[in-house]
C-alpha positions as CSV (number, residue, x, y, z in Angstrom):
1,M,-2.9,26.4,-7.2
2,R,0.3,27.5,-5.4
3,W,3.9,26.3,-5.2
4,Q,6.4,26.5,-2.4
5,G,10.1,25.8,-2.3
6,Q,10.8,26.0,-6.0
7,E,14.4,27.1,-5.3
8,L,16.4,24.1,-4.3
9,G,18.4,24.5,-1.1
10,V,16.6,27.6,0.0
11,A,14.9,27.6,3.4
12,D,11.2,28.4,3.4
13,A,10.0,29.8,6.8
14,A,6.4,28.9,6.0
15,A,7.2,25.3,5.3
16,L,5.9,22.4,7.6
17,P,8.4,21.2,10.2
18,G,10.9,18.9,8.6
19,L,10.4,20.4,5.1
20,E,12.2,23.8,5.7
21,Q,15.3,23.1,3.6
22,L,15.4,20.0,1.4
23,N,17.6,19.9,-1.7
24,G,15.4,17.1,-2.9
25,L,12.2,19.1,-2.6
26,V,11.2,20.5,-6.0
27,R,8.0,22.1,-4.9
28,S,4.8,21.7,-2.9
29,V,1.5,21.8,-4.8
30,T,-2.1,22.3,-3.7
31,T,-5.1,22.2,-6.0
32,P,-8.9,22.4,-5.5
33,E,-9.2,18.9,-7.1
34,F,-7.5,17.5,-4.0
35,A,-8.9,19.9,-1.4
36,G,-6.9,19.9,1.8
37,V,-4.0,17.8,0.4
38,T,-0.5,19.1,-0.3
39,F,1.8,17.2,-2.6
40,H,5.5,17.6,-1.9
41,E,7.4,16.7,-5.1
42,V,10.9,15.4,-4.4
43,L,13.8,14.1,-6.5
44,C,15.0,10.8,-5.1
45,K,18.4,9.3,-5.7
46,S,17.3,5.7,-4.9
47,A,14.1,3.8,-5.8
48,L,14.8,0.2,-4.7
49,N,14.4,-0.3,-0.9
50,H,16.1,-3.4,0.6
51,V,14.2,-5.1,3.3
52,P,16.5,-6.1,6.2
53,S,16.9,-9.9,6.5
54,A,15.7,-9.7,10.1
55,S,12.3,-8.5,9.0
56,A,9.3,-10.7,9.1
57,M,8.2,-9.5,5.7
58,P,8.4,-12.3,3.1
59,F,10.0,-10.1,0.4
60,D,13.4,-8.5,0.0
61,W,12.9,-5.5,-2.3
62,T,10.2,-2.8,-2.5
63,V,9.5,0.4,-4.5
64,N,7.4,3.1,-2.9
65,P,6.6,6.1,-5.3
66,Y,4.6,7.9,-2.6
67,R,4.7,8.6,1.1
68,G,1.6,9.5,2.9
69,C,-1.8,8.5,1.5
70,S,-5.0,10.2,0.7
71,H,-6.9,7.0,1.3
72,A,-6.9,8.2,5.0
73,C,-7.5,4.7,6.4
74,T,-7.7,5.2,10.2
75,Y,-5.9,1.9,10.9
76,C,-3.1,2.2,8.3
77,F,0.1,0.7,9.7
78,A,2.3,3.1,7.7
79,R,1.1,6.2,9.6
80,G,4.1,6.0,12.0
81,T,6.5,6.5,9.1
82,H,5.4,10.1,8.7
83,E,6.8,10.9,12.0
84,Y,10.3,10.4,10.5
85,L,9.5,13.6,8.5
86,E,8.5,15.5,11.7
87,L,5.0,15.3,10.5
88,D,2.2,13.7,12.5
89,A,0.8,10.2,12.0
90,G,-2.7,11.5,11.9
91,R,-4.0,14.3,9.7
92,D,-0.6,15.0,8.1
93,F,-0.3,11.4,6.9
94,D,-3.6,11.9,5.1
95,T,-2.9,15.4,3.7
96,Q,0.9,15.8,3.3
97,V,1.8,13.4,0.5
98,V,5.4,13.0,-0.7
99,V,5.7,12.2,-4.5
100,K,9.0,10.9,-5.9
101,V,8.6,12.4,-9.3
102,N,11.7,10.8,-10.8
103,V,11.3,7.4,-9.3
104,A,10.8,5.5,-12.6
105,E,14.0,7.0,-14.1
106,V,16.0,6.2,-11.0
107,L,14.6,2.7,-10.8
108,Q,15.6,2.1,-14.5
109,K,19.2,3.0,-13.7
110,E,19.3,0.8,-10.6
111,L,17.9,-2.2,-12.5
112,R,20.7,-1.9,-15.1
113,R,23.4,-2.4,-12.6
114,G,25.4,-5.6,-13.0
115,S,24.9,-6.4,-9.3
116,W,21.1,-6.5,-9.7
117,Q,20.0,-10.2,-9.3
118,H,16.4,-9.7,-10.7
119,E,14.9,-10.6,-7.4
120,P,11.1,-10.1,-7.0
121,V,10.0,-6.5,-6.2
122,M,6.9,-5.6,-4.2
123,L,4.8,-2.5,-4.7
124,G,2.2,-1.4,-2.2
125,T,4.2,-2.1,1.0
126,N,4.2,1.3,2.5
127,T,1.5,3.5,0.9
128,D,-0.7,2.7,-2.0
129,P,0.9,3.2,-5.4
130,Y,-2.6,3.6,-7.0
131,Q,-3.9,6.2,-4.6
132,R,-5.7,9.1,-6.2
133,A,-2.6,11.2,-6.9
134,E,-1.4,8.5,-9.3
135,G,-4.1,9.6,-11.7
136,R,-2.1,12.8,-12.1
137,Y,1.5,11.8,-11.6
138,K,1.3,8.6,-13.6
139,L,4.4,7.1,-12.0
140,M,3.3,3.5,-12.2
141,P,3.5,2.9,-15.9
142,G,7.2,4.0,-15.9
143,I,7.9,1.7,-12.9
144,V,6.1,-1.3,-14.5
145,S,8.0,-0.7,-17.8
146,A,11.4,-0.5,-16.0
147,L,10.8,-3.7,-14.1
148,T,9.5,-5.5,-17.2
149,E,12.4,-4.4,-19.4
150,S,14.9,-5.5,-16.9
151,G,13.4,-8.9,-16.5
152,T,12.4,-8.4,-12.9
153,P,9.3,-10.1,-11.5
154,F,7.0,-7.9,-9.4
155,S,3.8,-7.9,-7.5
156,I,1.3,-5.1,-6.7
157,L,-1.0,-4.8,-3.7
158,T,-3.5,-1.9,-3.9
159,K,-6.9,-0.6,-2.8
160,G,-6.9,1.7,-5.9
161,T,-9.2,1.2,-8.9
162,L,-6.6,3.1,-10.9
163,L,-5.0,-0.3,-11.4
164,R,-7.5,-0.8,-14.3
165,R,-5.8,2.0,-16.3
166,D,-2.6,-0.1,-16.4
167,L,-4.1,-3.5,-17.0
168,P,-3.0,-3.5,-20.7
169,L,0.5,-2.7,-19.7
170,L,0.4,-5.3,-16.9
171,T,-0.9,-7.9,-19.2
172,D,2.0,-7.3,-21.6
173,A,4.4,-7.3,-18.7
174,A,3.0,-10.7,-17.5
175,S,4.0,-12.2,-20.9
176,Q,7.6,-11.4,-20.1
177,V,8.0,-11.6,-16.3
178,H,6.1,-13.1,-13.4
179,V,3.5,-10.5,-12.3
180,T,1.2,-10.8,-9.3
181,L,-1.8,-8.7,-8.4
182,A,-3.8,-8.4,-5.3
183,M,-6.6,-6.1,-4.1
184,S,-7.0,-5.1,-0.5
185,I,-10.7,-4.9,0.7
186,A,-11.3,-4.7,4.4
187,V,-14.8,-3.3,4.7
188,F,-17.8,-4.3,2.6
189,D,-20.3,-2.1,4.4
190,D,-20.4,1.2,2.5
191,E,-21.3,3.4,5.5
192,L,-18.5,1.9,7.7
193,Q,-16.1,2.1,4.8
194,R,-16.8,5.8,4.3
195,L,-16.1,6.4,8.0
196,I,-13.0,4.3,8.4
197,E,-11.4,4.5,4.9
198,P,-12.8,7.9,3.7
199,G,-10.5,8.3,0.7
200,T,-10.8,4.8,-0.8
201,P,-13.0,3.5,-3.5
202,N,-15.8,1.5,-2.1
203,A,-15.9,-2.3,-2.1
204,T,-18.0,-2.5,-5.2
205,A,-15.6,-0.4,-7.2
206,R,-12.6,-2.5,-6.0
207,L,-14.4,-5.8,-6.8
208,E,-15.1,-4.5,-10.3
209,T,-11.4,-4.0,-10.6
210,V,-10.8,-7.5,-9.4
211,R,-13.2,-8.7,-12.1
212,A,-11.5,-6.6,-14.8
213,A,-8.1,-8.1,-13.8
214,T,-9.6,-11.6,-13.8
215,E,-11.0,-11.0,-17.3
216,A,-7.5,-9.8,-18.4
217,G,-6.2,-13.2,-17.4
218,F,-4.9,-12.7,-13.9
219,R,-5.7,-15.0,-11.0
220,V,-6.4,-12.4,-8.4
221,T,-6.0,-12.6,-4.6
222,V,-8.0,-10.4,-2.3
223,F,-6.6,-9.3,1.0
224,L,-9.5,-9.4,3.5
225,M,-7.5,-7.3,5.8
226,P,-7.7,-6.0,8.4
227,I,-10.7,-7.8,9.9
228,I,-11.7,-5.4,12.6
229,P,-12.8,-6.8,16.0
230,H,-16.5,-6.2,16.7
231,L,-17.0,-4.3,13.5
232,T,-16.3,-6.7,10.6
233,D,-15.6,-10.1,12.3
234,S,-19.1,-11.5,12.6
235,I,-19.9,-14.7,10.6
236,A,-22.5,-12.7,8.6
237,A,-20.0,-10.0,7.6
238,I,-17.3,-12.5,6.7
239,D,-19.7,-14.7,4.7
240,H,-21.0,-11.6,2.8
241,A,-17.4,-10.5,2.0
242,L,-16.3,-14.0,0.8
243,S,-19.4,-14.3,-1.3
244,R,-18.8,-11.1,-3.1
245,I,-15.1,-11.9,-3.5
246,K,-15.9,-15.2,-5.1
247,E,-18.5,-13.6,-7.4
248,A,-15.9,-11.1,-8.6
249,G,-13.7,-13.9,-9.8
250,A,-10.9,-13.9,-7.2
251,V,-9.4,-17.3,-6.5
252,R,-7.5,-16.7,-3.2
253,V,-8.0,-14.8,0.0
254,V,-5.4,-13.7,2.6
255,Y,-7.1,-12.7,5.9
256,G,-5.8,-11.2,9.1
257,A,-6.8,-9.3,12.2
258,L,-6.3,-5.6,12.7
259,H,-2.8,-4.5,13.6
260,L,-2.4,-1.3,15.7
261,R,1.2,-0.2,15.4
262,P,2.6,3.0,16.8
263,G,1.2,6.0,15.1
264,A,-1.8,4.1,13.8
265,K,-2.9,3.0,17.2
266,Q,-3.5,6.4,18.7
267,W,-5.2,7.7,15.6
268,F,-7.5,4.6,15.4
269,L,-8.4,4.7,19.1
270,E,-9.3,8.4,18.7
271,W,-11.6,7.5,15.8
272,L,-13.1,4.6,17.8
273,A,-13.7,6.9,20.8
274,E,-15.6,9.3,18.5
275,R,-17.6,6.7,16.5
276,H,-17.9,3.7,18.7
277,P,-17.1,4.7,22.3
278,E,-18.8,1.5,23.6
279,L,-15.9,-0.5,22.0
280,V,-12.9,1.4,23.5
281,S,-12.6,-0.7,26.7
282,S,-12.7,-3.9,24.7
283,Y,-10.0,-2.7,22.3
284,R,-7.8,-1.7,25.2
285,G,-8.1,-5.2,26.4
286,L,-7.2,-6.7,23.0
287,Y,-4.4,-4.3,22.4
288,P,-3.0,-3.3,25.8
289,G,-0.2,-0.8,26.2
290,A,2.2,-1.0,23.3
291,T,0.8,-4.2,21.9
292,A,0.3,-4.0,18.2
293,Y,-1.2,-7.4,17.3
294,A,-4.4,-9.1,18.4
295,P,-3.8,-11.9,20.9
296,K,-3.3,-15.4,19.6
297,A,-6.6,-16.5,21.2
298,Y,-8.5,-13.9,19.1
299,R,-6.6,-14.9,15.9
300,S,-7.4,-18.6,16.5
301,W,-11.0,-17.7,17.1
302,L,-11.1,-15.7,13.9
303,A,-9.5,-18.6,11.9
304,K,-12.3,-20.9,13.1
305,R,-14.8,-18.5,11.6
306,V,-13.0,-17.8,8.3
307,R,-11.7,-21.2,7.2
308,P,-15.0,-23.1,7.0
309,L,-16.5,-20.2,5.0
310,L,-13.5,-20.2,2.6
311,R,-14.3,-23.8,1.9
312,V,-18.0,-23.1,1.5
313,H,-17.2,-20.4,-1.2
314,G,-14.6,-22.5,-2.9
315,L,-11.8,-20.1,-2.2
316,D,-8.2,-20.9,-1.5
317,G,-7.0,-18.9,1.5
318,Q,-4.8,-18.5,4.5
319,A,-4.1,-16.3,7.5
320,E,-1.4,-13.7,7.0
321,E,0.9,-15.2,9.6
322,E,0.9,-18.6,7.9
323,N,3.6,-17.6,5.4
324,P,7.0,-17.1,7.1
325,R,9.7,-15.3,5.2
326,G,10.9,-17.3,2.3
327,A,8.1,-19.9,2.4
328,P,7.7,-21.6,-1.0
329,V,4.0,-20.8,-1.5
330,A,2.1,-19.6,-4.6
331,G,2.1,-15.9,-5.4
332,L,-0.7,-13.4,-4.8
333,A,-2.0,-13.9,-8.4
334,D,-0.5,-14.9,-11.6
335,R,-1.0,-14.9,-15.3
336,A,-1.4,-18.4,-16.8
337,D,0.9,-17.4,-19.7
338,A,3.6,-15.7,-17.6
339,R,7.1,-17.1,-17.7
340,S,8.1,-19.3,-14.8
341,A,9.5,-17.3,-11.9
342,P,10.1,-17.6,-8.2
343,P,6.8,-17.2,-6.2
344,I,6.0,-14.0,-4.4
345,V,4.2,-14.2,-1.1
346,V,3.0,-11.2,0.8
347,T,1.6,-11.6,4.3
348,S,0.6,-8.1,5.2
349,R,-0.1,-4.9,3.4
350,G,3.4,-3.7,4.0
351,R,6.2,-2.3,6.1
352,A,7.7,1.0,6.8
353,A,10.6,0.8,4.3
354,A,10.7,4.2,2.6
355,T,13.4,6.7,3.7
356,S,12.7,10.1,5.2
357,L,12.5,13.3,3.3
358,R,15.7,14.3,4.9
359,A,17.4,11.3,3.6
360,A,15.9,12.0,0.2
361,S,17.4,15.4,0.4
362,A,20.9,13.9,1.1
363,R,20.5,11.5,-1.8
364,S,18.9,13.9,-4.4
365,A,20.7,15.3,-7.4
366,P,21.5,18.9,-6.7
367,G,20.4,21.3,-9.4
368,A,18.1,18.9,-11.1
369,E,15.3,20.5,-13.1
370,A,11.9,20.8,-11.6
371,S,9.3,18.3,-12.6
372,A,7.1,19.4,-15.6
373,R,4.2,17.4,-14.2
374,L,1.4,19.9,-13.3
375,F,-2.1,19.5,-12.0
């Protein structure tokens, strides 16, 4: 174990670019349990992120306790946000994880403001709040408690099985506010999953989490996203996925084709060239130049495959683009005994809403005590 930057405001010549001098940086931590990963603990001044009204995202407020993600999904849309920190969208995104160690306390203060209108808050929009580091930092219980105590409805989208740890807390929260839960599962072939999402729990583990949440009383949605052209878009693959999703007790599916946004696109295409070089030319045709989204023709073709199979398996479902911002559609999942609240709809796994480390530095509380959370 080692620590860097324990003195606030002191430049560290050995620090990564963009991390040389940050008043919000408490320390950087490495540990053998997370080989190759460095956690940069910061003190944030704000926790709630407001989504601009011009955004296509169908929610207005987010909380992101982490930046960067050890899930290491090659296609992750949020990769480009690491470039704001002068880190790269590839390996650095997987191995340089920013942890807002005081996020729950800051959120609690923000929710107490008289101006707060108790609008729905979404977790899981930038990087996963239940990635492996959450097992050590335990930020989510404080976040959930703050939202619940303030009477704020919230939703969680994750690939992490650590969600099961908090099911008792979430069950209690759902008796007081509207709580929605969704699990993201893109790949049901274990070999492909290990290659394309090397840091994630496998599909079986995630489906067991879906089952546990269902048994706790939640009506769970699974995000079958992204469906990856030529790798997971066959009828057999989709049918297999939906069969397992239904068996796990989920009631709804949101599906969508792969997005390749800046940062993620280069990283994914490098992976594709290494693992499936025969597909590179096809992908350059589907996602030419700066294009991030699969063409409409492909998405229509995909819908014609998915929709009949949803009916076969008795699952409610829709394509991600079918819910425009503000559409009055049912939430991701809900507790039958939860209080009535405005529905929450999420059409993609997120947006780049978190601020940069430099902004965190400007907003941090100078002289604050270093976190006592140790590995």
